[in-house]
C-alpha angles and dihedrals in degrees: 000000000000127000142174130193136173136186116210125191099202096172129009113291092004119103132182121202120196127177144165133188132189121201130188121190136172131179135178125199128199095219115098091227096047118094133235104242126212124172132177109178140167123211126192138201132189132170141173121201135183122195108179093171139011090258101049133058129174125186146175118200141178124195133181124191142159140211122199129232099256148100112016093000096054111138117202123238104054142318116313123198118273118274107254129196130194120188128186114189137180115190149154138204128201132188122212138179093037091308097311093112125048126190123188132181134176142174118210148173119210123189122190129190121199092003118192123202133164119251108240090217099050141013091257124116122237119218125207120184097210134351135173129206124193117189152153126215138192127197132183127184131165154107118281092184131359088269103031120077130177133184133171145148144204126204127186118191141171115202127188137179108235099179131019121234130261116234120210121208108237093219107033100025091227116155126226133172123248121242105310090214089075091071109103092015124124110269116254121264092013112122117203090235142010126196133182134172127181137173136184133192126201113231129193121277093036097294123136129191126198143176136184149151136228130191139174134194124249116292132208109238102163139057111271 
């Protein structure tokens, strides 16, 4: 892999980030039904940030990445295209209490092509041709007192399968579409919300105690 990235402050408090990465990957498998994989992919990144004060930061970013069909996500029957992700995000971060408390929020859209994920009920991989997730997230982290710290987050997301996958026969190489009913359904293993809240307190003699909770919404783990 080879990458280049630069950050440019073109006017005071405004910064532009531009980056590009090129990856080459090849893999050979001994199984007769496993493919010989060769990938040559470019990934891009761009961002615009504005920091009017030391306590406020606003940004808009775009990122593009890929993951090859290999290792744990190997699908039998031939080489599929690389999994690609495109994320557009608009966010802000503020500092309060003289910097002891930080609050961040962001809205985003994430598109994935040829997504692989592991079925929770088996070792098989699940393939989705194209999915989209729209979401908003909130994070807080800080120090209430010199010894008492708290951090937590809430994410709300709506995920949808835009295109069903193509299945390739391991012997003949013939292509067939997955169940057409999956189009428009919520993507598997994607809860509508996640929430976590944790706190720690520093005790004498170098001890620290903490407690927290984490919860997720219901996830689809079967074929509807």
